[in-house]
C-alpha positions in Angstrom: -280.4 -189.3 -43.5 -278.7 -186.2 -42.0 -277.4 -183.7 -44.5 -274.1 -183.5 -42.7 -273.1 -187.2 -43.0 -269.6 -186.3 -44.1 -268.9 -184.4 -40.9 -270.9 -186.7 -38.7 -268.8 -188.8 -36.4 -268.9 -192.3 -37.9 -269.5 -194.5 -35.0 -270.4 -198.1 -35.0 -273.9 -197.2 -34.1 -274.4 -194.8 -37.0 -273.0 -197.3 -39.5 -275.3 -199.9 -38.0 -278.2 -197.6 -38.5 -277.3 -197.1 -42.2 -277.0 -200.8 -42.6 -280.4 -201.5 -41.1 -282.2 -198.7 -43.0 -280.8 -199.6 -46.4 -280.3 -203.4 -46.2 -283.7 -204.3 -47.8 -283.3 -201.8 -50.6 -279.8 -202.9 -51.6 -280.6 -206.6 -51.2 -283.7 -206.2 -53.4 -281.7 -204.5 -56.1 -278.9 -207.2 -55.8 -281.5 -210.0 -55.9 -283.0 -208.5 -59.1 -279.5 -208.3 -60.7 -278.2 -211.7 -59.6 -281.5 -213.8 -59.5 -279.8 -215.8 -56.7 -280.4 -215.4 -53.0 -276.8 -216.2 -51.9 -275.2 -214.1 -54.6 -277.5 -211.2 -53.7 -276.5 -211.5 -50.0 -272.8 -211.5 -50.9 -273.3 -208.6 -53.3 -275.2 -206.6 -50.6 -272.5 -207.2 -48.0 -269.7 -206.2 -50.4 -271.7 -203.1 -51.3 -272.0 -202.0 -47.7 -268.3 -202.7 -47.1 -267.3 -200.5 -50.0 -269.8 -197.8 -48.9 -268.5 -197.8 -45.3 -264.9 -197.6 -46.6 -265.7 -194.7 -48.8 -268.3 -192.9 -46.7 -266.1 -189.8 -46.6 -266.6 -189.4 -50.3 -270.4 -189.4 -50.1 -271.8 -186.1 -51.5 -274.6 -185.0 -49.1 -276.4 -183.3 -52.0 -277.0 -186.8 -53.5 -279.6 -189.1 -52.0 -277.9 -191.7 -50.0 -280.1 -194.5 -51.4 -279.0 -193.5 -55.0 -275.4 -193.5 -53.9 -275.4 -196.9 -52.3 -277.4 -198.4 -55.2 -274.8 -197.1 -57.6 -272.1 -198.8 -55.6 -274.1 -202.0 -55.7 -274.6 -201.8 -59.5 -270.9 -201.0 -60.1 -269.9 -203.9 -57.8 -272.2 -206.2 -59.7 -270.8 -205.1 -63.1 -267.2 -205.3 -61.9 -267.8 -208.8 -60.7 -269.4 -209.8 -64.0 -266.4 -208.3 -65.9 -263.9 -209.9 -63.6 -265.4 -213.3 -63.8 -266.4 -212.8 -67.5 -269.9 -214.0 -66.5 -272.4 -214.6 -69.1 -275.6 -214.1 -67.1 -277.6 -217.3 -67.6 -280.3 -218.6 -65.4 -281.1 -222.2 -64.5 -284.5 -221.9 -66.3 -282.7 -221.1 -69.6 -280.3 -224.0 -69.2 -283.1 -226.6 -69.0 -283.9 -226.2 -72.7 -280.5 -226.5 -74.1 -278.1 -229.5 -74.4 -274.5 -229.0 -73.4 -272.3 -229.5 -76.4 -268.5 -229.5 -76.9 -267.6 -225.9 -77.2 -263.9 -226.4 -78.1 -263.1 -225.1 -81.6 -262.1 -227.6 -84.3 -258.6 -227.4 -85.7 -259.8 -225.3 -88.6 -261.7 -223.1 -86.2 -258.5 -222.7 -84.1 -256.6 -221.5 -87.2 -259.3 -219.0 -88.0 -259.3 -217.7 -84.4 -255.5 -217.4 -84.5 -255.7 -215.5 -87.8 -258.3 -213.2 -86.4 -256.2 -212.6 -83.3 -253.2 -211.8 -85.3 -255.2 -209.4 -87.5 -256.5 -207.7 -84.4 -253.1 -207.3 -82.9 -251.8 -205.9 -86.2 -254.7 -203.4 -86.3 -253.9 -202.4 -82.7 -250.3 -201.8 -83.6 -251.3 -199.4 -86.4 -253.3 -197.2 -84.0 -251.9 -194.1 -82.4 -250.0 -194.4 -79.1 -252.8 -193.2 -76.9 -255.3 -195.7 -78.5 -252.8 -198.5 -78.3 -252.1 -197.8 -74.7 -255.7 -197.8 -73.5 -256.8 -200.8 -75.5 -253.8 -202.8 -74.2 -254.5 -201.8 -70.6 -258.2 -202.7 -70.8 -258.2 -205.8 -73.0 -254.8 -207.3 -72.8 -253.8 -206.3 -69.2 -257.4 -206.7 -68.1 -257.5 -203.5 -66.0 -260.7 -201.8 -64.9 -261.6 -198.2 -65.7 -260.6 -197.2 -62.2 -257.2 -198.8 -62.5 -256.6 -197.3 -66.0 -257.6 -193.8 -64.7 -255.1 -194.1 -61.9 -252.3 -195.5 -64.1 -252.8 -192.8 -66.7 -253.6 -190.1 -64.2 -256.9 -189.2 -65.9 -260.5 -189.2 -64.7 -262.8 -192.3 -64.8 -265.0 -190.6 -67.4 -261.9 -189.7 -69.5 -260.7 -193.3 -69.4 -264.1 -194.5 -70.7 -264.3 -191.9 -73.4 -260.7 -192.7 -74.6 -261.4 -196.4 -74.7 -264.7 -195.9 -76.6 -262.9 -193.7 -79.2 -260.0 -196.2 -79.5 -262.5 -199.1 -80.0 -264.2 -197.0 -82.7 -260.9 -196.4 -84.5 -260.0 -200.1 -84.1 -263.3 -201.2 -85.6 -262.8 -199.0 -88.6 -259.3 -200.5 -89.1 -260.6 -204.0 -88.9 -263.5 -203.3 -91.4 
């Protein structure tokens, strides 16, 4: 990988070369994460698309392989969060029976009470904590979206949310 990738003219041929050189590495990582051939291919393709769109942001001091694997990992995690995936594998499902997961009427009342208690606890937090918890949990925004909405860094968004969750946990206990 040339050290001056950022200044290198990004031709179709150079992007093709990156794709060919790193496909196996990214696909192997994606396969390890998803445990599914088709999902791994989709994740790999999405990773390369994101990498090619943001190639100007690549820091030449970082190994390219690490950079693209980080994109793959973040894409996988974003997809899991977006789809609220609980990672279960077919092998695990063979040993369990599928049961009705809908809560009973008394369970629904308990859930509603817990929900109202949580909303009440959120309303008692400071404005900054309320705002970040609302954006992440109720508006279902990612850290990137929160950081751009609040005009703060990605790391700052994560830190603020962790601190707000800590304060909320203390209020609920």
